[in-house]
C-alpha positions in Angstrom: 81.5 -56.8 -16.9 80.4 -55.1 -20.1 78.6 -58.2 -21.3 76.5 -58.4 -18.1 75.4 -54.7 -18.6 74.5 -55.4 -22.2 72.5 -58.5 -21.2 70.6 -56.6 -18.4 69.9 -53.7 -20.8 68.5 -56.1 -23.5 66.4 -57.9 -20.9 64.9 -54.6 -19.6 64.2 -53.5 -23.2 62.6 -56.8 -24.1 60.5 -56.9 -20.9 59.1 -53.4 -21.7 58.3 -54.4 -25.2 56.3 -57.5 -24.0 54.5 -55.2 -21.5 53.5 -52.9 -24.3 52.3 -55.8 -26.5 50.4 -57.4 -23.6 48.7 -54.1 -22.8 47.4 -53.9 -26.4 46.0 -57.5 -26.1 44.0 -56.7 -22.9 43.0 -53.2 -24.0 45.1 -51.7 -21.3 48.2 -49.6 -20.6 51.6 -50.1 -19.1 51.9 -48.7 -15.6 54.5 -45.9 -15.5 53.4 -44.8 -12.0 56.4 -45.4 -9.7 54.1 -45.2 -6.7 52.6 -48.6 -7.8 55.7 -50.6 -8.6 53.9 -54.0 -8.6 51.6 -53.2 -11.5 53.0 -54.0 -14.9 49.8 -53.6 -17.1 46.3 -52.6 -16.2 43.0 -52.0 -17.9 39.7 -50.6 -16.5 39.0 -53.7 -14.4 42.1 -55.8 -14.0 45.9 -55.7 -13.3 48.4 -58.0 -14.9 51.9 -59.2 -14.0 53.8 -59.9 -17.2 56.5 -62.6 -17.2 58.4 -63.6 -20.3 60.8 -66.5 -21.1 62.9 -67.3 -24.1 62.6 -71.0 -23.4 60.0 -73.0 -25.3 56.5 -73.7 -23.8 56.8 -76.7 -21.4 55.6 -80.0 -23.1 53.0 -80.6 -20.4 51.4 -77.2 -21.0 51.4 -77.7 -24.8 49.8 -81.1 -24.3 47.1 -79.5 -22.0 46.4 -76.8 -24.5 46.0 -79.4 -27.3 43.7 -81.5 -25.0 41.4 -78.6 -24.1 41.2 -77.8 -27.8 40.0 -81.3 -28.5 37.5 -81.1 -25.6 36.2 -77.8 -27.0 35.5 -79.5 -30.3 33.8 -82.5 -28.7 31.5 -80.5 -26.5 30.9 -77.6 -28.9 31.9 -75.2 -26.2 34.5 -72.4 -26.1 37.9 -73.0 -24.6 38.1 -71.8 -21.0 41.8 -72.3 -20.6 44.1 -74.6 -18.6 43.9 -74.7 -14.9 47.4 -75.5 -13.5 47.4 -76.8 -9.9 50.5 -76.6 -7.8 50.2 -79.1 -4.9 53.5 -78.8 -3.1 52.9 -78.7 0.7 49.5 -78.5 2.4 47.9 -75.8 0.3 47.1 -76.3 -3.4 47.3 -73.2 -5.6 45.3 -72.9 -8.8 46.3 -70.9 -11.9 44.1 -70.3 -14.9 46.2 -70.1 -18.1 44.6 -68.7 -21.2 46.3 -68.0 -24.5 45.5 -64.4 -25.6 45.5 -63.8 -29.4 42.9 -61.1 -30.1 42.2 -59.2 -26.9 40.8 -60.5 -23.6 39.1 -63.9 -23.6 35.3 -64.0 -23.2 35.7 -65.9 -19.9 35.1 -63.3 -17.1 38.0 -63.0 -14.7 36.7 -62.6 -11.1 
């Protein structure tokens, strides 16, 4: 039982640290307000849900990031990101994935 408690404590600590780092990247803050439990990080205009994983980036996503990088060079345009489409069932869901390295990307999020 002790190991499970230690693992849970480490996961919570690591999650909070990633929330702090993510907040810096988007020029925001971690939400500490218990009345809004679904908000992890927010800035003046956006809220963010932070998820972390210790597994490596999926091969398909790595390939897509490489491909959009090549497309950016060919077209002399900035990278907008990868749009991942989940098509299970009757309703497709679209997710924009952008790598954040130095603050928010220039692409406006609406």
